[in-house]
C-alpha positions as CSV (number, residue, x, y, z in Angstrom):
1,M,7.9,8.2,47.0
2,K,4.6,7.6,48.2
3,Y,3.2,9.2,44.5
4,L,6.4,7.4,43.0
5,V,4.6,3.6,44.1
6,L,0.9,5.0,43.2
7,L,2.1,6.1,39.9
8,V,3.5,2.7,39.4
9,V,0.0,0.7,40.7
10,L,-2.2,2.7,38.4
11,A,0.3,2.4,35.1
12,V,0.4,-1.6,35.9
13,A,-3.7,-1.5,37.0
14,V,-4.5,0.5,32.9
15,G,-1.8,-2.4,31.7
16,I,-3.9,-5.0,33.1
17,W,-7.4,-3.3,32.0
18,R,-5.9,-2.6,28.7
19,S,-4.8,-6.2,28.2
20,R,-7.9,-7.7,28.7
21,R,-10.8,-5.5,27.1
22,P,-11.5,-7.2,23.7
23,P,-10.0,-6.2,19.8
24,V,-11.4,-3.2,18.5
25,S,-14.2,-4.7,16.6
26,G,-12.6,-2.9,12.5
27,A,-9.1,-4.9,13.6
28,A,-11.0,-7.9,13.7
29,K,-13.6,-7.5,11.0
30,T,-10.1,-6.8,7.9
31,A,-8.9,-10.0,6.5
32,P,-5.6,-9.9,5.1
33,R,-4.8,-8.7,1.7
34,S,-3.7,-11.5,-1.0
35,P,-1.2,-10.4,-2.7
36,A,-1.5,-9.2,-6.1
37,L,-1.0,-10.5,-9.5
38,P,2.0,-10.6,-11.9
39,Q,0.9,-8.0,-14.7
40,D,2.6,-8.6,-18.3
41,M,4.8,-5.3,-18.4
42,V,6.0,-3.4,-21.7
43,A,8.6,-0.7,-22.1
44,C,7.7,2.7,-23.6
45,D,9.3,3.1,-27.2
46,Y,10.1,6.7,-26.0
47,C,12.1,6.5,-22.9
48,G,12.1,2.9,-21.4
49,V,10.0,2.6,-19.3
50,H,7.9,-0.5,-17.6
51,V,4.7,0.1,-17.8
52,P,1.7,-2.5,-16.9
53,R,0.4,-3.9,-20.2
54,V,-3.2,-3.0,-19.4
55,E,-2.4,0.5,-18.8
56,A,0.0,1.6,-21.5
57,L,-1.4,3.5,-25.0
58,M,-0.6,1.1,-27.2
59,L,0.0,2.2,-30.9
60,G,-0.2,-0.5,-33.2
61,Q,2.0,-3.1,-31.4
62,R,3.9,-0.3,-30.0
63,A,3.4,0.8,-25.8
64,Y,3.7,4.2,-24.8
65,C,3.6,5.3,-20.8
66,C,1.8,8.6,-21.3
67,A,-0.1,10.8,-24.1
68,E,2.9,12.8,-24.1
69,H,5.5,10.5,-25.4
70,R,2.8,8.7,-28.1
71,R,2.7,12.0,-29.5
72,Q,6.0,12.7,-29.6
73,H,7.7,9.3,-30.7
74,S,4.6,9.7,-34.0
75,A,5.6,13.3,-34.5
């Protein structure tokens, strides 16, 4: 029984000690990220998958999601 009381006292002491510590310096320095801005999306002419315009592989006015689809569709 006295070991149980000792365990409870230690748990309470550790809880109080942890609550009074200053926050970790890494967590305090990180600022919350702002959400990403929306991007123009284009559909792949071969499979129809939508990809951001900046990542699409363009062949004239046609957009492709990867080099393999661009190669297969142009052949």
